[in-house]
N, C-alpha and C positions, 0 to 999 in steps of 0.2 A: 347320023345318030348311032351310038355304039350298039353293038350286037349283044343280046342277052346270052348268058352262058357263063361257064367257068372262066375265071381270070387267068390269063396266060402270063407266065413269068419266063424271063430269060434264063436259060441254062448255060452255065459256063463250064468249060472243061477243067479237069483237075490241073492240067498244065498251065492254063490261063490263070487260075487262082494262085498257083505257086509263084508264077512270074509276078503277078500283081503284089503278092505279099513280100516277095524279095525286093521289089522296087520300093515299096512303102517302108521297108525297114532301113533303108539307106539314110544316114543321118542328115545329109544335105538336101533331101527331097521331102516335101510336105505331103501328107496323106491326101489332102484336098487336090493337090496338083496331079498326083497319080490317078486319082478317081476321075478328074476332068479329062486327062489324057486318054484314059481307057474307056471313057464314056460309061462309067458305072456310078452307082450311088455311093457316096463316101461312107455310109454305114456298113457297106459290104466288106470293106477292108478289115476293120477290127474283128468282125465275125470270122472272116477267113483266117486272120492271124491267130485267133483263139483255136480254131479247128486245127490249124497247123501245129500249134503247141501241143494239142491233145493227141497228135499223131494220126489224124484222119486223112492226111495227104501223104503220099509217098513222094519225097523230094529227091531230085537229082542235084547234087551239090555243084555240078558244073555250071558256071555262069555263062550266059550268052553274050554275043557281041552287041546285042540290042541295048543292054543297060547303059553303056557310055553314051550312045546316041540319044536315048530317051532322057538321060540325066542332063545332057548338054541342051537339048531342046527345052526341057522344063526350066532350067536356069535362064535360058534366053527369053522364054515366055515371061517369067517373073520380072526380068530386067525391063522388058518392053512394056509390061503393064505398069510398072513403077514410073517409067518415063512418060507414058501416056497420061497417068494421073497428074504428074507435074505439069505437063504441057496444057492439060485442061484447066488447071488452076491458074496458070499464067494467062491463058486466053480469057478467062473470066475477069481477072484483074485488069487486063487491057481494055476489055469492054466497059468496065466500070469507069476507068480513067477517061475513056473517050466520052462517055455520057457526062461526066463531071465537067470536062473541058468544054464540051458543046454547050452545056447549060450556062457556063460563065460567059462564053462569047456572045450568046444570044441576049443575055441580060445586059451586058455592057454596051452592045450596039444599039439597043432600044432606048437608052437614056438620052 
């Protein structure tokens, strides 16, 4: 049972927020993917982007070596998810085909 008391929220460092915003602003990466990869709620990124535009964060323009790795992993994840959806659909179609063929064989053998 949950404890009574004030609700605890996660606090993120300014550096973490700046990194998340910079990743989310890349054109080839979707905000949802960045949020999933960083394990944060997707609504946080637009809020942090707004705060960054308003100058609430001090940014260091130097980009880290992490970005290409994260970008590559997000692209790979997106490709694998797409392939997984396609394979699931093929599997469902094959199951239906087996059911249809099994039904025809049982009807024709009983006559």
